[in-house]
Backbone as numpy.savetxt, mean C-alpha at the origin, in Angstrom:
# Nx Ny Nz CAx CAy CAz Cx Cy Cz
-12.00 -16.33 15.44 -11.29 -15.29 14.67 -9.80 -15.55 14.73
-9.17 -15.49 13.57 -7.73 -15.71 13.52 -7.00 -14.54 14.19
-6.00 -14.87 15.00 -5.24 -13.87 15.74 -3.76 -13.93 15.35
-3.50 -14.00 14.06 -2.13 -14.16 13.56 -1.21 -13.00 13.93
-1.79 -11.82 14.25 -0.96 -10.66 14.55 -1.09 -10.23 16.02
-1.54 -11.13 16.87 -1.69 -10.80 18.28 -0.34 -10.39 18.86
-0.36 -9.31 19.66 0.84 -8.75 20.30 1.78 -8.08 19.28
1.33 -7.86 18.05 2.13 -7.15 17.05 1.64 -5.70 16.94
2.56 -4.81 16.60 2.22 -3.41 16.33 2.52 -3.11 14.87
1.54 -2.57 14.18 1.66 -2.29 12.74 1.44 -0.81 12.47
2.20 -0.28 11.52 1.97 1.05 10.97 1.46 0.87 9.55
0.37 1.54 9.20 -0.20 1.46 7.85 -0.39 2.87 7.33
0.35 3.25 6.30 0.15 4.57 5.71 -1.06 4.52 4.78
-1.83 5.60 4.79 -3.04 5.62 3.96 -4.04 4.56 4.39
-4.09 4.31 5.69 -4.89 3.19 6.19 -6.32 3.51 6.53
-6.83 4.66 6.09 -8.18 5.05 6.45 -9.18 4.98 5.30
-8.72 4.52 4.13 -9.66 4.42 3.01 -9.19 3.34 2.04
-10.12 2.85 1.23 -9.80 1.91 0.16 -9.09 0.67 0.64
-8.04 0.28 -0.08 -7.27 -0.91 0.27 -6.67 -0.75 1.67
-6.18 0.45 1.97 -5.58 0.67 3.28 -6.53 0.43 4.42
-7.79 0.86 4.28 -8.79 0.64 5.32 -9.08 -0.85 5.49
-9.14 -1.58 4.38 -9.36 -3.02 4.45 -8.22 -3.70 5.19
-6.97 -3.24 4.96 -5.82 -3.81 5.67 -5.88 -3.45 7.15
-6.21 -2.20 7.45 -6.36 -1.79 8.85 -7.36 -2.68 9.58
-8.51 -2.89 8.96 -9.56 -3.71 9.58 -9.07 -5.14 9.76
-8.45 -5.71 8.75 -8.00 -7.10 8.81 -6.94 -7.27 9.90
-5.99 -6.33 9.97 -4.93 -6.43 10.98 -5.50 -6.28 12.39
-6.43 -5.32 12.56 -7.02 -5.13 13.88 -7.81 -6.37 14.31
-8.55 -6.94 13.39 -9.29 -8.17 13.69 -8.36 -9.32 14.06
-7.13 -9.26 13.54 -6.17 -10.33 13.78 -5.30 -10.08 15.00
-5.67 -9.07 15.78 -5.03 -8.86 17.07 -3.97 -7.80 17.13
-3.66 -7.12 16.01 -2.59 -6.12 16.01 -3.06 -4.80 16.60
-2.11 -4.08 17.20 -2.28 -2.67 17.50 -1.91 -1.93 16.22
-2.82 -1.14 15.67 -2.62 -0.52 14.36 -2.50 1.00 14.49
-1.41 1.53 13.96 -1.21 2.98 13.85 -1.40 3.36 12.38
-2.37 4.21 12.12 -2.67 4.64 10.76 -2.09 6.03 10.53
-1.32 6.17 9.45 -0.82 7.48 9.04 -1.74 8.01 7.94
-2.35 9.15 8.17 -3.35 9.65 7.24 -3.16 11.14 7.02
-3.23 11.57 5.76 -3.00 12.96 5.41 -4.05 13.89 6.00
-5.30 13.50 5.92 -6.40 14.36 6.37 -6.47 14.40 7.89
-6.86 15.56 8.40 -7.02 15.72 9.84 -8.36 15.17 10.31
-8.41 14.80 11.57 -9.65 14.39 12.23 -10.34 13.22 11.55
-9.54 12.29 11.02 -10.11 11.09 10.40 -10.57 10.13 11.49
-11.76 9.61 11.34 -12.30 8.63 12.27 -12.43 7.28 11.56
-11.95 6.23 12.21 -12.09 4.88 11.66 -13.03 4.11 12.58
-14.23 3.86 12.11 -15.26 3.27 12.96 -15.31 1.76 12.77
-14.23 1.11 13.18 -14.20 -0.35 13.19 -13.62 -0.78 14.52
-13.94 -1.99 14.94 -13.47 -2.49 16.22 -11.98 -2.79 16.15
-11.32 -2.60 17.27 -9.90 -2.93 17.34 -9.10 -1.82 17.96
-7.83 -2.10 18.21 -6.92 -1.14 18.82 -6.26 -0.34 17.70
-6.86 0.80 17.38 -6.44 1.60 16.22 -6.23 3.04 16.65
-5.11 3.62 16.24 -4.83 5.02 16.49 -4.47 5.70 15.18
-5.07 6.84 14.92 -4.84 7.57 13.67 -3.92 8.76 13.95
-2.91 8.92 13.11 -1.96 10.03 13.22 -2.02 10.86 11.94
-2.22 12.17 12.07 -2.18 13.04 10.90 -0.73 13.14 10.42
-0.49 12.73 9.19 0.89 12.67 8.71 0.93 12.69 7.18
1.63 13.67 6.65 1.93 13.72 5.22 3.20 12.91 5.00
3.09 11.75 4.35 4.26 10.87 4.23 5.38 11.48 3.40
5.08 12.51 2.63 6.13 13.16 1.83 6.97 14.13 2.67
6.54 14.42 3.89 7.22 15.35 4.79 8.08 14.53 5.76
9.38 14.47 5.50 10.24 13.59 6.30 10.24 13.96 7.78
10.29 15.24 8.08 10.32 15.66 9.48 9.07 15.20 10.22
7.93 15.30 9.57 6.68 14.88 10.20 6.65 13.36 10.37
7.09 12.64 9.37 7.12 11.17 9.46 8.01 10.73 10.61
9.20 11.32 10.71 10.14 10.97 11.78 9.52 11.27 13.14
8.84 12.42 13.26 8.21 12.79 14.53 7.14 11.79 14.94
6.26 11.44 14.01 5.16 10.53 14.32 5.68 9.14 14.65
6.58 8.63 13.82 7.06 7.26 14.04 7.93 7.19 15.29
8.66 8.24 15.61 9.43 8.26 16.86 8.52 8.15 18.07
7.38 8.84 18.04 6.42 8.75 19.15 5.84 7.35 19.25
5.58 6.71 18.11 5.08 5.33 18.13 6.15 4.41 18.73
7.40 4.62 18.34 8.49 3.81 18.87 8.64 3.99 20.37
8.42 5.20 20.85 8.54 5.47 22.28 7.51 4.69 23.11
6.39 4.36 22.47 5.32 3.66 23.18 5.45 2.14 23.10
6.42 1.66 22.34 6.60 0.21 22.23 7.28 -0.18 20.93
7.17 -1.45 20.58 7.83 -1.98 19.38 7.05 -1.65 18.12
7.72 -1.76 16.99 7.06 -1.74 15.68 7.44 -3.05 15.00
6.43 -3.83 14.66 6.66 -5.15 14.07 6.39 -5.18 12.58
5.52 -4.29 12.11 5.07 -4.32 10.72 4.94 -2.89 10.20
5.43 -2.66 8.99 5.20 -1.39 8.29 4.58 -1.70 6.94
3.40 -1.16 6.70 2.73 -1.31 5.40 2.71 0.05 4.71
3.45 0.17 3.62 3.49 1.40 2.84 2.39 1.34 1.77
1.22 1.83 2.15 0.07 1.77 1.26 -0.28 3.12 0.65
0.08 4.23 1.30 -0.29 5.56 0.80 0.25 5.77 -0.61
-0.60 6.25 -1.50 -0.19 6.50 -2.87 -1.22 7.33 -3.60
-0.78 7.97 -4.67 -1.68 8.77 -5.50 -1.49 8.39 -6.96
-2.50 8.70 -7.76 -2.50 8.29 -9.17 -2.41 9.52 -10.07
-2.15 9.26 -11.34 -2.14 10.31 -12.36 -2.46 9.66 -13.71
-3.29 10.33 -14.48 -3.66 9.84 -15.81 -2.98 10.72 -16.85
-2.24 10.09 -17.77 -1.59 10.85 -18.82 -0.29 10.22 -19.27
0.04 10.43 -20.56 1.35 9.99 -21.05 2.40 11.05 -20.67
3.64 10.89 -21.15 4.69 11.81 -20.72 4.41 13.24 -21.15
3.78 13.45 -22.31 3.48 14.80 -22.77 2.40 15.46 -21.92
1.56 14.64 -21.31 0.49 15.18 -20.46 0.86 15.17 -18.99
2.15 14.94 -18.71 2.63 14.92 -17.33 3.57 16.11 -17.12
3.12 17.06 -16.34 3.93 18.25 -16.06 4.99 17.92 -15.01
5.96 18.81 -14.89 6.97 18.62 -13.85 6.31 18.61 -12.47
5.29 19.43 -12.29 4.56 19.46 -11.02 3.88 18.13 -10.74
3.26 17.56 -11.79 2.62 16.24 -11.64 3.65 15.19 -11.20
4.79 15.19 -11.90 5.81 14.18 -11.62 6.36 14.34 -10.20
6.62 15.58 -9.80 7.12 15.82 -8.44 6.10 15.37 -7.39
4.83 15.62 -7.66 3.77 15.25 -6.71 3.73 13.74 -6.52
3.79 12.98 -7.62 3.76 11.53 -7.51 5.03 10.98 -6.88
6.17 11.57 -7.26 7.43 11.13 -6.65 7.39 11.34 -5.14
6.92 12.51 -4.71 6.96 12.85 -3.29 6.12 11.90 -2.43
5.00 11.44 -2.96 4.14 10.53 -2.18 4.52 9.07 -2.43
4.57 8.67 -3.69 4.69 7.26 -4.02 6.09 6.68 -3.82
7.11 7.51 -3.95 8.49 7.02 -3.76 9.08 7.59 -2.47
9.13 8.92 -2.37 9.72 9.52 -1.18 8.94 9.15 0.08
7.62 9.04 -0.04 6.81 8.66 1.11 7.16 7.28 1.63
7.42 6.34 0.72 7.84 5.00 1.11 9.22 5.06 1.76
10.12 5.79 1.13 11.47 5.98 1.68 11.41 6.56 3.09
10.62 7.61 3.28 10.53 8.26 4.59 10.05 7.31 5.67
9.00 6.56 5.37 8.43 5.66 6.38 9.38 4.52 6.72
10.03 3.97 5.71 10.98 2.88 5.97 12.17 3.40 6.77
12.74 4.51 6.34 13.94 5.04 7.00 13.67 5.32 8.48
12.51 5.89 8.78 12.17 6.21 10.16 11.90 4.97 11.00
11.45 3.90 10.36 11.03 2.69 11.08 12.13 1.66 11.25
13.20 1.76 10.47 14.24 0.72 10.46 14.80 0.39 11.84
15.12 1.38 12.68 15.66 1.01 14.00 14.72 0.09 14.79
13.43 0.39 14.75 12.47 -0.44 15.49 12.28 -1.80 14.82
12.24 -1.81 13.50 12.07 -3.07 12.77 13.28 -3.97 12.95
14.45 -3.38 13.09 15.66 -4.18 13.33 15.55 -4.87 14.70
15.03 -4.14 15.67 14.88 -4.71 17.01 13.86 -5.84 17.04
12.77 -5.69 16.28 11.69 -6.69 16.31 11.86 -7.78 15.26
12.88 -7.61 14.39 13.01 -8.49 13.22 11.67 -8.49 12.47
11.27 -7.29 12.10 9.93 -7.07 11.58 9.76 -7.26 10.09
8.64 -6.75 9.61 8.20 -6.97 8.23 7.85 -5.63 7.58
8.29 -5.46 6.34 7.89 -4.32 5.51 7.08 -4.85 4.34
5.93 -4.24 4.09 5.11 -4.59 2.93 4.81 -3.32 2.16
5.19 -3.29 0.89 4.97 -2.13 0.03 3.86 -2.41 -0.97
3.10 -1.37 -1.31 2.03 -1.53 -2.29 2.52 -1.11 -3.66
2.74 -2.09 -4.52 3.14 -1.82 -5.89 1.91 -1.73 -6.79
2.03 -2.23 -8.00 0.93 -2.22 -8.96 1.33 -3.06 -10.17
0.34 -3.59 -10.86 0.66 -4.27 -12.11 1.25 -3.30 -13.12
1.03 -1.99 -12.89 1.63 -0.98 -13.77 3.15 -0.98 -13.68
3.70 -1.63 -12.67 5.16 -1.77 -12.57 5.68 -2.88 -13.47
4.77 -3.68 -14.03 5.18 -4.88 -14.77 4.85 -4.84 -16.25
3.80 -4.11 -16.62 3.38 -4.06 -18.03 3.04 -2.62 -18.40
3.05 -2.35 -19.68 2.66 -1.04 -20.15 1.15 -0.85 -20.09
0.72 0.22 -19.44 -0.71 0.57 -19.36 -0.87 1.97 -19.95
-1.80 2.16 -20.86 -1.93 3.47 -21.51 -2.17 4.60 -20.52
-1.52 5.72 -20.76 -1.76 6.95 -20.00 -1.52 6.80 -18.50
-0.52 6.05 -18.15 -0.15 5.90 -16.73 1.36 6.10 -16.56
1.94 7.03 -17.32 3.39 7.20 -17.33 3.97 7.41 -15.92
3.54 8.46 -15.25 4.13 8.81 -13.95 3.80 7.77 -12.90
2.59 7.27 -12.92 2.18 6.26 -11.95 3.01 4.99 -12.12
3.18 4.56 -13.38 3.97 3.36 -13.65 5.41 3.55 -13.20
5.96 4.71 -13.46 7.34 5.02 -13.08 7.51 4.87 -11.57
6.59 5.45 -10.81 6.74 5.42 -9.35 6.49 4.03 -8.79
5.54 3.29 -9.35 5.27 1.95 -8.82 6.38 0.97 -9.22
7.02 1.21 -10.36 8.19 0.41 -10.71 9.29 0.60 -9.69
9.46 1.84 -9.23 10.46 2.13 -8.20 10.12 1.42 -6.89
8.84 1.39 -6.54 8.43 0.73 -5.29 8.77 -0.76 -5.32
8.50 -1.41 -6.45 8.79 -2.84 -6.54 10.29 -3.10 -6.48
11.08 -2.31 -7.19 12.52 -2.56 -7.18 13.17 -2.17 -5.85
12.66 -1.15 -5.17 13.22 -0.83 -3.85 12.87 -1.94 -2.85
11.77 -2.64 -3.09 11.43 -3.79 -2.25 12.53 -4.84 -2.33
13.00 -5.12 -3.54 14.08 -6.11 -3.70 15.35 -5.64 -3.00
15.68 -4.35 -3.16 16.89 -3.80 -2.55 16.81 -3.87 -1.03
15.66 -3.50 -0.47 15.49 -3.54 0.98 15.61 -4.96 1.50
14.99 -5.90 0.81 15.03 -7.30 1.26 16.47 -7.80 1.31
17.26 -7.43 0.30 18.65 -7.86 0.24 19.48 -7.20 1.35
19.32 -5.90 1.51 20.14 -5.16 2.46 19.89 -5.56 3.91
18.66 -6.01 4.22 18.32 -6.25 5.62 18.08 -7.72 5.95
18.54 -8.60 5.07 18.51 -10.03 5.39 19.22 -10.31 6.70
20.38 -9.70 6.88 21.20 -9.97 8.07 20.54 -9.50 9.35
19.58 -8.58 9.22 18.88 -8.07 10.39 17.57 -8.80 10.67
17.25 -9.77 9.82 16.02 -10.52 10.02 14.76 -9.78 9.62
14.92 -8.69 8.84 13.76 -7.93 8.36 13.31 -8.49 7.02
12.06 -8.86 6.91 11.52 -9.32 5.63 10.87 -8.14 4.90
10.99 -8.12 3.57 10.38 -7.05 2.78 9.79 -7.63 1.50
8.50 -7.43 1.31 7.79 -7.90 0.12 6.87 -6.79 -0.39
6.31 -7.02 -1.57 5.34 -6.06 -2.11 4.18 -6.81 -2.74
3.07 -6.10 -2.87 1.87 -6.60 -3.53 1.60 -5.69 -4.72
1.28 -6.28 -5.87 0.96 -5.50 -7.07 -0.45 -5.82 -7.54
-1.43 -5.03 -7.10 -2.81 -5.29 -7.52 -3.08 -4.81 -8.95
-4.05 -5.45 -9.57 -4.68 -4.89 -10.77 -5.79 -3.95 -10.27
-6.82 -3.76 -11.04 -7.87 -2.84 -10.61 -8.61 -3.40 -9.40
-8.81 -2.53 -8.42 -9.50 -2.88 -7.18 -10.69 -1.93 -7.04
-11.85 -2.47 -6.71 -13.04 -1.64 -6.59 -13.04 -0.91 -5.25
-12.64 0.35 -5.30 -12.59 1.22 -4.12 -13.42 2.48 -4.39
-13.68 3.29 -3.37 -14.37 4.57 -3.61 -13.64 5.45 -4.62
-12.31 5.31 -4.72 -11.55 6.09 -5.70 -12.04 5.78 -7.12
-12.26 4.50 -7.40 -12.74 4.11 -8.73 -14.10 4.73 -9.01
-15.01 4.66 -8.04 -16.35 5.23 -8.22 -16.27 6.74 -8.46
-15.39 7.41 -7.71 -15.23 8.85 -7.89 -14.64 9.20 -9.24
-13.67 8.40 -9.68 -13.05 8.62 -10.99 -14.08 8.49 -12.11
-14.92 7.47 -12.03 -15.92 7.25 -13.06 -16.98 8.36 -13.05
-17.39 8.77 -11.86 -18.40 9.82 -11.76 -17.89 11.14 -12.34
-16.59 11.42 -12.13 -16.00 12.67 -12.61 -15.76 12.65 -14.11
-15.26 11.53 -14.60 -14.82 11.46 -16.00 -15.84 10.88 -16.96
-16.82 10.12 -16.44 -17.82 9.49 -17.32 -19.22 9.66 -16.75
-19.66 10.90 -16.51 -20.99 11.11 -15.93 -22.09 10.54 -16.83
-22.97 9.77 -16.21 -24.05 9.13 -16.95 -23.67 7.80 -17.56
-22.39 7.49 -17.59 -21.91 6.23 -18.17 -21.10 5.41 -17.15
-21.35 5.68 -15.88 -20.54 5.05 -14.84 -20.60 3.53 -14.90
-21.80 2.97 -15.00 -21.93 1.51 -14.98 -21.31 0.89 -16.23
-21.52 1.53 -17.36 -20.95 1.04 -18.61 -19.42 0.98 -18.53
-18.82 2.05 -18.02 -17.37 2.08 -17.91 -16.86 1.14 -16.82
-17.62 1.03 -15.74 -17.23 0.10 -14.67 -17.18 -1.33 -15.22
-18.18 -1.70 -15.99 -18.20 -3.04 -16.58 -17.03 -3.24 -17.54
-16.72 -2.21 -18.33 -15.61 -2.32 -19.28 -14.28 -2.49 -18.55
-14.07 -1.71 -17.48 -12.83 -1.82 -16.72 -12.74 -3.17 -16.00
-13.87 -3.65 -15.53 -13.89 -4.95 -14.84 -13.47 -6.07 -15.78
-13.88 -5.97 -17.04 -13.60 -7.03 -18.01 -12.15 -7.04 -18.48
-11.37 -6.00 -18.12 -9.95 -6.04 -18.50 -9.19 -7.08 -17.67
-9.77 -7.50 -16.54 -9.20 -8.63 -15.80 -9.80 -9.90 -16.37
-8.98 -10.88 -16.77 -9.53 -12.11 -17.34 -10.56 -12.80 -16.45
-10.43 -12.63 -15.15 -11.37 -13.27 -14.24 -12.75 -12.61 -14.31
-12.83 -11.43 -14.94 -14.12 -10.80 -15.23 -14.62 -9.79 -14.22
-13.80 -9.42 -13.25 -14.22 -8.43 -12.25 -12.99 -7.77 -11.65
-13.24 -6.69 -10.92 -12.17 -6.07 -10.14 -11.98 -6.84 -8.84
-10.81 -6.65 -8.24 -10.58 -7.24 -6.92 -11.37 -6.47 -5.87
-11.64 -7.14 -4.77 -12.21 -6.48 -3.60 -11.06 -6.06 -2.69
-11.16 -4.90 -2.03 -10.09 -4.50 -1.11 -9.76 -5.58 -0.08
-10.79 -6.30 0.36 -10.59 -7.34 1.37 -9.71 -8.47 0.86
-9.72 -8.71 -0.45 -8.88 -9.76 -1.01 -7.41 -9.36 -0.97
-7.14 -8.09 -1.21 -5.77 -7.59 -1.08 -5.34 -7.63 0.39
-6.27 -7.29 1.28 -5.97 -7.30 2.72 -5.65 -8.71 3.21
-6.34 -9.71 2.67 -6.05 -11.10 3.06 -4.62 -11.48 2.71
-4.16 -11.06 1.52 -2.79 -11.35 1.11 -1.80 -10.57 1.99
-2.14 -9.32 2.30 -1.27 -8.51 3.16 -1.13 -9.16 4.53
-2.23 -9.65 5.08 -2.19 -10.31 6.38 -1.26 -11.52 6.36
-1.39 -12.34 5.35 -0.52 -13.52 5.25 0.95 -13.13 5.18
1.28 -12.17 4.30 2.68 -11.79 4.10 3.29 -11.13 5.33
2.46 -10.52 6.17 2.97 -9.86 7.37 2.92 -10.74 8.61
2.37 -11.94 8.46 2.27 -12.86 9.60 3.45 -13.82 9.62
3.57 -14.54 10.72 4.65 -15.53 10.85 4.46 -16.71 9.91
3.27 -16.85 9.34 3.04 -17.93 8.36 3.89 -17.72 7.11
4.31 -16.48 6.87 5.13 -16.16 5.69 6.59 -15.93 6.08
7.02 -16.55 7.16 8.37 -16.29 7.69 9.48 -16.66 6.73
9.20 -17.49 5.73 10.22 -17.92 4.77 10.16 -17.10 3.47
9.37 -16.04 3.46 9.15 -15.26 2.23 9.72 -13.86 2.38
10.66 -13.51 1.51 11.18 -12.14 1.46 11.70 -11.87 0.05
11.72 -10.58 -0.31 12.23 -10.18 -1.62 11.32 -10.59 -2.77
10.01 -10.61 -2.53 9.08 -11.04 -3.57 8.00 -9.98 -3.81
7.55 -9.90 -5.05 6.39 -9.09 -5.40 5.27 -10.03 -5.80
4.08 -9.78 -5.25 2.94 -10.67 -5.47 1.84 -9.96 -6.27
1.71 -10.24 -7.57 0.57 -9.71 -8.31 -0.73 -10.34 -7.79
-1.74 -9.52 -7.60 -3.08 -10.02 -7.29 -3.98 -9.34 -8.32
-4.17 -10.05 -9.45 -4.58 -9.36 -10.68 -5.65 -10.05 -11.50
-6.26 -11.09 -10.98 -7.31 -11.76 -11.75 -6.83 -12.29 -13.08
-5.54 -12.60 -13.18 -4.99 -13.14 -14.42 -4.49 -12.09 -15.39
-4.46 -10.82 -15.01 -4.15 -9.73 -15.93 -2.78 -9.90 -16.58
-1.76 -10.22 -15.80 -0.40 -10.24 -16.34 -0.14 -11.43 -17.25
-0.71 -12.58 -16.94 -0.36 -13.80 -17.65 -1.43 -14.29 -18.64
-2.67 -13.85 -18.45 -3.75 -14.43 -19.25 -4.37 -13.46 -20.24
-3.86 -12.24 -20.31 -4.36 -11.28 -21.29 -3.62 -11.45 -22.61
-4.06 -12.38 -23.42 -3.39 -12.65 -24.70 -4.15 -11.97 -25.84
């Protein structure tokens, strides 16, 4: 088993489900001590490894500072993965002020809160920040106005962070997935297309030129590489993992 993160401590927001859970598992298998920030209380992660779950709303700065300060008190922080995020379907006319505030608070402010609280520790460890963007930050996708807006901010703040903290030895990159087959996708199809789940799943899968959705584990593999010392020469980059979506959809 590869131990690329042995003796490293990682914080992963939203690390108890979907892509975040796959990253948590991959990092733990690779030797990291993993702290998961999760909105829901009493979350259990039944995978092997040194994993601790903290109840934390990433949009609540005071709570984020409290949780991350306690993690810092117990040792170093080497890696921060900003994975927590929420979605919204609708164009600008179908996006209320409440909708926009909700997405801003989690997808942008949540990233800001976690980075700001972690910077002192990351400066000490010359650590790594990895943000979860989206292909929606790069191309127009129908009815994803608010989501695209927030993920565009995540990608551009990645560039700003990488530039600002070069002198401190902190690397900052982002990953921009296309559609990934997670429980969220299954729930969305069941709610919005009852009785037509498989038909719609196949249609969504075919929007990637490669002919399928990504697996969460494939995103986790890329996250592991970018957060390991193997990627020590990489900073200020966004990595689409999209089955050819951005370049081959002609």
